[in-house]
Each structure stands twice: as structure tokens, then as C-alpha cells.
C-alpha positions as CSV (number, residue, x, y, z in Angstrom):
1,X,10.2,-77.8,46.3
2,X,6.9,-79.2,47.4
3,X,6.9,-77.5,50.8
4,X,6.5,-74.1,49.1
5,X,3.3,-72.6,47.7
6,X,3.1,-70.0,45.0
7,X,1.0,-66.9,44.7
8,X,1.3,-64.2,42.0
9,X,-0.6,-61.9,44.2
10,X,-1.6,-62.0,47.9
11,X,-5.4,-61.7,48.1
12,X,-6.2,-63.5,51.4
13,X,-6.4,-62.0,54.8
14,X,-4.9,-64.3,57.4
15,X,-6.7,-64.3,60.8
16,X,-4.1,-66.2,62.7
17,X,-0.9,-64.4,63.7
18,X,1.4,-67.4,62.9
19,X,0.3,-67.2,59.3
20,X,1.1,-63.5,59.1
21,X,4.6,-64.2,60.2
22,X,5.3,-66.8,57.5
23,X,8.6,-66.3,55.7
24,X,8.3,-65.3,52.0
25,X,10.5,-64.4,49.1
26,X,9.2,-62.3,46.2
27,X,10.6,-61.8,42.7
28,X,9.7,-58.7,40.8
29,X,10.9,-58.1,37.3
30,X,11.7,-54.4,37.3
31,X,12.5,-54.3,33.6
32,X,11.9,-56.7,30.8
33,X,13.4,-54.9,27.8
34,X,15.8,-57.0,25.8
35,X,18.9,-55.2,24.8
36,X,19.4,-51.5,24.1
37,X,16.2,-50.9,22.0
38,X,13.1,-49.4,23.7
39,X,9.6,-50.7,23.0
40,X,6.5,-49.0,24.5
41,X,8.4,-47.6,27.5
42,X,9.6,-50.9,28.8
43,X,12.2,-50.5,31.5
44,X,15.7,-51.9,31.1
45,X,16.9,-55.2,32.6
46,X,16.4,-55.7,36.3
47,X,15.0,-58.1,38.9
48,X,14.2,-57.3,42.5
49,X,14.3,-60.2,45.0
50,X,13.0,-59.5,48.5
51,X,12.8,-61.6,51.6
52,X,11.0,-61.2,54.9
53,X,7.7,-62.2,56.3
54,X,4.2,-61.8,54.9
55,X,3.6,-59.4,57.7
56,X,6.1,-57.0,56.3
57,X,5.4,-57.8,52.6
58,X,8.6,-59.8,52.3
59,X,10.8,-56.7,52.7
60,X,13.4,-57.3,55.3
61,X,16.2,-57.8,52.7
62,X,15.9,-56.1,49.3
63,X,18.3,-57.2,46.5
64,X,18.3,-55.6,43.0
65,X,19.9,-57.7,40.3
66,X,20.9,-55.4,37.3
67,X,19.8,-51.8,37.0
68,X,18.6,-51.1,33.5
69,X,17.1,-47.8,32.5
70,X,14.1,-46.7,34.6
71,X,14.9,-48.9,37.6
72,X,14.3,-46.1,40.1
73,X,10.9,-45.3,38.6
74,X,9.9,-49.0,38.6
75,X,10.9,-49.4,42.2
76,X,8.9,-46.3,43.2
77,X,5.8,-47.8,41.6
78,X,5.9,-50.7,44.1
79,X,6.9,-48.5,47.1
80,X,10.6,-49.3,47.3
81,X,12.7,-46.1,47.7
82,X,16.3,-46.7,46.7
83,X,17.4,-46.0,50.2
84,X,15.8,-49.3,51.2
85,X,18.0,-51.4,48.9
86,X,20.2,-53.8,50.8
87,X,22.6,-54.5,47.8
88,X,22.8,-54.3,44.1
89,X,24.2,-57.2,42.0
90,X,25.4,-56.7,38.4
91,X,25.6,-59.6,36.0
92,X,27.8,-57.8,33.4
93,X,28.8,-54.4,32.1
94,X,26.4,-54.0,29.2
95,X,24.6,-50.6,29.2
96,X,21.1,-52.1,29.2
97,X,21.9,-53.8,32.5
98,X,23.7,-51.0,34.4
99,X,22.6,-47.6,33.1
100,X,20.1,-47.1,35.9
101,X,22.8,-47.4,38.6
102,X,23.9,-43.7,38.3
103,X,20.3,-42.7,39.1
104,X,20.2,-45.0,42.1
105,X,23.5,-43.7,43.4
106,X,22.6,-40.1,42.8
107,X,19.3,-40.5,44.7
108,X,21.0,-42.2,47.6
109,X,23.5,-39.4,47.7
110,X,20.8,-36.8,47.8
111,X,18.7,-38.3,50.5
112,X,20.8,-41.0,52.3
113,X,24.3,-39.5,52.4
114,X,24.5,-40.5,56.1
115,X,24.6,-44.1,54.9
116,X,24.6,-47.0,55.0
117,X,26.7,-47.4,51.9
118,X,25.2,-49.4,49.1
119,X,27.0,-52.7,48.4
120,X,27.5,-53.3,44.6
121,X,28.4,-56.9,44.1
122,X,30.0,-57.8,40.7
123,X,32.9,-59.5,39.0
124,X,36.4,-58.2,39.3
125,X,38.0,-56.5,36.2
126,X,37.8,-58.9,33.3
127,X,40.0,-58.5,30.2
128,X,38.4,-59.2,26.8
129,X,40.1,-61.1,23.9
130,X,40.2,-57.7,22.1
131,X,42.4,-56.2,24.8
132,X,40.0,-53.9,26.6
133,X,38.9,-54.3,30.2
134,X,35.4,-54.6,31.5
135,X,35.4,-53.0,35.0
136,X,32.5,-52.7,37.4
137,X,34.9,-51.1,39.8
138,X,35.7,-48.2,37.4
139,X,32.0,-47.8,36.7
140,X,31.3,-47.3,40.4
141,X,34.4,-45.1,40.9
142,X,33.3,-42.6,38.1
143,X,29.5,-43.0,38.5
144,X,29.1,-39.3,39.4
145,X,31.8,-37.9,37.1
146,X,29.4,-36.1,34.7
147,X,27.6,-34.4,37.5
148,X,30.9,-33.6,39.3
149,X,32.3,-32.0,36.2
150,X,29.0,-30.1,35.4
151,X,29.0,-28.4,38.8
152,X,25.8,-30.2,39.8
153,X,27.5,-31.9,42.8
154,X,29.1,-28.7,44.0
155,X,25.8,-26.9,43.7
156,X,24.0,-29.5,45.8
157,X,26.8,-29.5,48.4
158,X,26.4,-25.7,48.7
159,X,22.7,-26.3,49.4
160,X,23.4,-29.1,51.9
161,X,26.9,-29.6,53.1
162,X,25.9,-32.7,55.0
163,X,26.0,-34.6,51.7
164,X,29.2,-36.6,51.0
165,X,31.8,-34.3,49.3
166,X,32.9,-37.1,46.9
167,X,29.5,-37.3,45.3
168,X,27.6,-40.5,44.5
169,X,30.7,-42.7,44.1
170,X,31.5,-42.2,47.8
171,X,28.2,-43.9,48.7
172,X,28.9,-47.1,46.7
173,X,30.9,-50.0,48.2
174,X,32.0,-52.4,45.5
175,X,32.4,-56.0,46.5
176,X,34.3,-57.8,43.7
177,X,34.7,-61.5,43.3
178,X,37.1,-63.4,41.0
179,X,37.2,-66.8,39.2
180,X,36.3,-69.8,41.2
181,X,35.8,-73.5,40.6
182,X,32.0,-73.6,40.7
183,X,29.6,-71.5,42.8
184,X,31.0,-69.2,45.5
185,X,29.1,-67.2,48.1
186,X,29.4,-63.5,47.4
187,X,27.0,-61.8,49.9
188,X,24.8,-62.6,52.8
189,X,22.4,-60.9,55.2
190,X,20.8,-62.8,58.1
191,X,19.1,-65.9,56.6
192,X,19.8,-64.8,53.0
193,X,22.9,-65.9,51.0
194,X,23.8,-65.1,47.5
195,X,26.1,-67.3,45.4
196,X,27.6,-66.6,42.0
197,X,29.1,-68.4,39.0
198,X,30.8,-67.1,36.0
199,X,29.0,-67.8,32.8
200,X,29.6,-67.0,29.1
201,X,28.2,-63.8,27.5
202,X,30.9,-61.2,27.8
203,X,34.0,-61.2,30.0
204,X,33.1,-61.0,33.6
205,X,29.5,-62.1,33.2
206,X,28.1,-63.7,36.4
207,X,24.9,-65.4,37.3
208,X,23.5,-65.5,40.8
209,X,21.5,-67.7,43.2
210,X,19.6,-66.4,46.2
211,X,18.9,-68.9,49.0
212,X,16.4,-68.1,51.7
213,X,14.3,-70.2,54.2
214,X,11.3,-69.5,51.9
215,X,12.8,-70.6,48.7
216,X,15.6,-70.1,46.2
217,X,15.9,-67.9,43.1
218,X,18.4,-68.0,40.3
219,X,19.1,-64.9,38.2
220,X,20.7,-66.1,34.9
221,X,21.4,-62.7,33.4
222,X,22.4,-63.1,29.7
223,X,24.2,-66.3,30.2
224,X,24.8,-68.6,27.3
225,X,26.7,-71.8,26.4
226,X,30.5,-71.8,26.6
227,X,30.5,-72.7,22.9
228,X,29.8,-69.5,21.0
229,X,27.9,-71.3,18.1
230,X,26.6,-74.7,17.0
231,X,27.3,-77.5,16.9
232,X,26.5,-77.8,20.7
233,X,24.0,-79.5,22.9
234,X,22.1,-76.4,23.8
235,X,22.3,-72.6,23.9
236,X,22.0,-72.5,27.8
237,X,24.9,-72.4,30.2
238,X,26.1,-75.5,32.0
239,X,27.3,-73.3,34.9
240,X,23.8,-71.8,35.3
241,X,22.2,-75.2,35.2
242,X,24.5,-76.4,38.0
243,X,23.7,-73.3,40.0
244,X,20.0,-73.8,39.4
245,X,19.9,-77.5,40.6
246,X,16.9,-77.7,43.0
247,X,16.1,-74.0,42.8
248,X,12.4,-72.9,43.0
249,X,12.6,-70.1,40.5
250,X,14.8,-69.4,37.5
251,X,14.8,-65.8,36.1
252,X,16.6,-65.7,32.7
253,X,17.1,-63.5,29.7
254,X,15.4,-65.1,26.7
255,X,15.6,-65.0,22.9
256,X,12.9,-66.6,20.8
257,X,13.9,-69.1,18.1
258,X,12.2,-66.8,15.5
259,X,15.3,-64.6,15.7
260,X,17.6,-67.5,14.6
261,X,19.7,-67.4,11.4
262,X,17.3,-69.9,9.7
263,X,14.6,-67.3,9.9
264,X,13.9,-64.1,7.9
265,X,14.7,-61.3,10.5
266,X,18.4,-60.9,9.5
267,X,19.3,-60.8,13.2
268,X,23.1,-61.2,13.6
269,X,23.9,-64.8,14.3
270,X,26.7,-64.1,16.8
271,X,24.3,-62.1,19.0
272,X,21.6,-64.8,18.6
273,X,24.0,-67.5,19.6
274,X,25.2,-65.8,22.8
275,X,21.7,-65.8,24.2
276,X,19.7,-68.7,25.6
277,X,16.6,-69.6,23.6
278,X,13.2,-70.1,25.3
279,X,13.1,-73.7,24.2
280,X,16.5,-74.5,25.7
281,X,15.6,-72.7,28.9
282,X,12.5,-74.8,29.2
283,X,14.6,-77.9,28.9
284,X,17.2,-76.6,31.4
285,X,14.6,-75.6,34.0
286,X,13.0,-79.1,33.8
287,X,16.3,-80.8,34.3
288,X,17.1,-78.6,37.3
289,X,13.7,-79.3,38.9
290,X,12.6,-75.7,39.0
291,X,8.9,-75.0,39.6
292,X,8.9,-71.6,38.0
293,X,10.6,-70.2,34.9
294,X,10.4,-66.4,34.5
295,X,11.4,-65.3,31.0
296,X,12.7,-61.7,30.9
297,X,15.0,-59.5,28.7
298,X,12.7,-60.7,25.9
299,X,14.1,-60.7,22.4
300,X,11.8,-59.7,20.8
301,X,9.3,-58.0,23.1
302,X,5.8,-59.3,23.1
303,X,3.8,-57.4,20.6
304,X,6.7,-55.7,18.9
305,X,6.8,-55.6,15.1
306,X,10.6,-55.6,15.2
307,X,13.7,-56.0,17.4
308,X,15.5,-52.8,16.9
309,X,16.0,-52.6,13.1
310,X,15.2,-56.3,12.6
311,X,11.6,-56.8,11.3
312,X,9.6,-59.9,12.5
313,X,7.3,-62.0,10.3
314,X,4.6,-61.2,12.9
315,X,4.6,-59.8,16.5
316,X,5.0,-62.5,19.1
317,X,2.5,-63.3,21.9
318,X,2.9,-64.6,25.4
319,X,1.7,-68.0,24.1
320,X,4.6,-68.0,21.6
321,X,7.1,-67.9,24.5
322,X,5.2,-70.3,26.8
323,X,4.9,-72.8,23.9
324,X,8.6,-72.5,23.1
325,X,9.5,-73.3,26.8
326,X,7.0,-76.2,26.8
327,X,8.6,-77.5,23.6
328,X,11.8,-77.8,25.6
329,X,9.9,-80.1,28.0
330,X,9.2,-77.7,30.9
331,X,6.2,-78.8,32.9
332,X,6.2,-76.1,35.5
333,X,4.9,-72.6,35.7
334,X,6.1,-70.2,32.9
335,X,5.9,-66.5,33.5
336,X,6.5,-64.4,30.4
337,X,7.9,-61.3,31.9
338,X,6.3,-57.9,31.9
339,X,7.5,-54.8,33.8
340,X,6.6,-55.3,37.5
341,X,5.5,-58.9,37.0
342,X,5.6,-60.6,40.5
343,X,5.9,-64.1,41.9
344,X,5.9,-64.9,45.6
345,X,6.9,-68.1,47.4
346,X,5.7,-68.6,51.0
347,X,7.1,-71.2,53.4
348,X,4.4,-73.5,54.9
């Protein structure tokens, strides 16, 4: 969108008060790690999207998308206590995307038991072809179970009876949404709306779009094509592409083509095929008209000699990812994610 300007960091001091009050939306990658492995302390998957004015550092509405390991520590580094979060949105029930939520819930219970409750927006229960059910609702219901059974919650209540007797679960307010033809609005706050579509990865996987007066951001999660393997047009999701039409920023999990079955890593083809490649994401972002493509959940991490047990021919660089996106035809700004990488849009 041409009426928006981009700044990775804000370095100018504005003398006129109208400029200070300009609306802005900021995207911060709270964790870039791809999958369950850990490389050099990278935090687990997560993206913080905040909206407000430049005067308040874009922090009227604070939305956390996915909560991988270390999310609370990452938020603390940028001055965001978990009590400030307006809502949490989960793309799917894989551990590397949700294992930070118990920490968020526990901290809110400790220090914000008086409320407000924290909305957790996610898919309704989804049954897998294998017969098990993926349930965000159950995850929230039992989020404090280990601490309850260990006596930790009882001990903390003895120290401060003003805390909620039901533990952290009592402070979460799950907002489920079910199947719908196309995008559906799942949350709003003032001028901010969040829409969702279901997209293939695991049952119940959802991708989100945030619309604000300062710009729009799409969070793709781990979305992939409905076809689980070639032959197909691309590895990316048609649902996410539709959601991203006209968006300013696309934030998406990424796998590099080096991990493909025609390479030497031995990476499992079914896992490779359920992710979107950097090249196909570049093509999708260009078709959607996005100005910015933020690559996150990087498989493999930049500089890593391997992805988990799978050895690479050589560690990848940022240029390897940007080149792959450009090979798909993307002509906009590519951000190769790192923990706490930021991008800000300001309305003129």
C-alpha cells in the first residue's frame, strides 16, 4: 500500500505534535526457531503485532501470535509484560508454537489475577485422520495442571489468597472458531480486527490477518498447500494467499529448498512437503501485492550446520533465504527473521 511508509527502527524525533500522534502497527518476531530443535538459544515460534500511535510506541493493542518457548523472556526484552497482552492467537497445537503459553498464564495468574482475563483465540477441536483430537480448549483447561498437582498453586494461594483459586486456567478465556467458507472475523478491539482462515498443516491449523488503519499483517503460521506432496503448483496455501491479498506484510514459516528430497540432508519428505518454501513464498507475496515478506520459523536456522539430526552441505546465510524469495519473483522487502526483528508501518 503506497500510503504507508516503512521503518525498521524509529530514529527521528518529530517536532510537530500531529506527527507524534500518527497511527502505527509494529511486527516483532518473538521467536524464529523452526520446529522443536534449539539452535544457539533461539526462542520458539511467535510474532507480536502491536497497534497504536507513534506517541505510545504503537502499543494500544498488543496481539501475540503463537507462544513458543521463551516468549515471556523475549517480551520482557522489549518492555512488554504479559499483563499487557490484549489477546493470544494460536495457529495450531504443535509444541514449538504453544509451549510458552503455560508460562504466560502462570505469570498473569501471579500478578494479574484481578484480570482482565486473557483471550486465547484458536480453532475449535479438530479430529485427525488417525483418530485423535487436537484441542486448544483442553490445552487451556489443563494449562496449570502440573503446578496444581505439585502443590505449587496451593502454596502460592496460601501466600496470597487474592489469586484465583482455580490457578492459571481460570485466567484464560478461550475463543474458538470453526470451519467457514473463506476468512472470518475472530477478534476485534477498537480499530483493529483479526480474521482467520483454516489452512493445511495439521488439523485445526489457522492463519490470521490483522487489519488496522496503519496497515495489515498476515500471520501464515506453518500453512502449506492442500495437496500434501507434488505434483502441485506450489507448496504455499491458496487460503493464505487469498487472506493476504492486498496485505502490507506477510509473516510466514519458511523451509529452504536445500532441505528437499532431491538434496543430501535426508530430511523426511512428508515434513518438507507440509511447509512452504522460501521460493514459493516469494512468488505468493508478489502475487498478493505485499510490500514486505518476513521469513520466520526458519528451517534450517541461519548459520546452523544441521536441522536437528539432519546435516546440511553448508550453513545457510541470510542471502540464501533472500535469494530464494527473489527467485520466486518477489520484488519487495525481504526480512530474514531473527529473534526480536522488528518492522513498523506508519500511516501518512
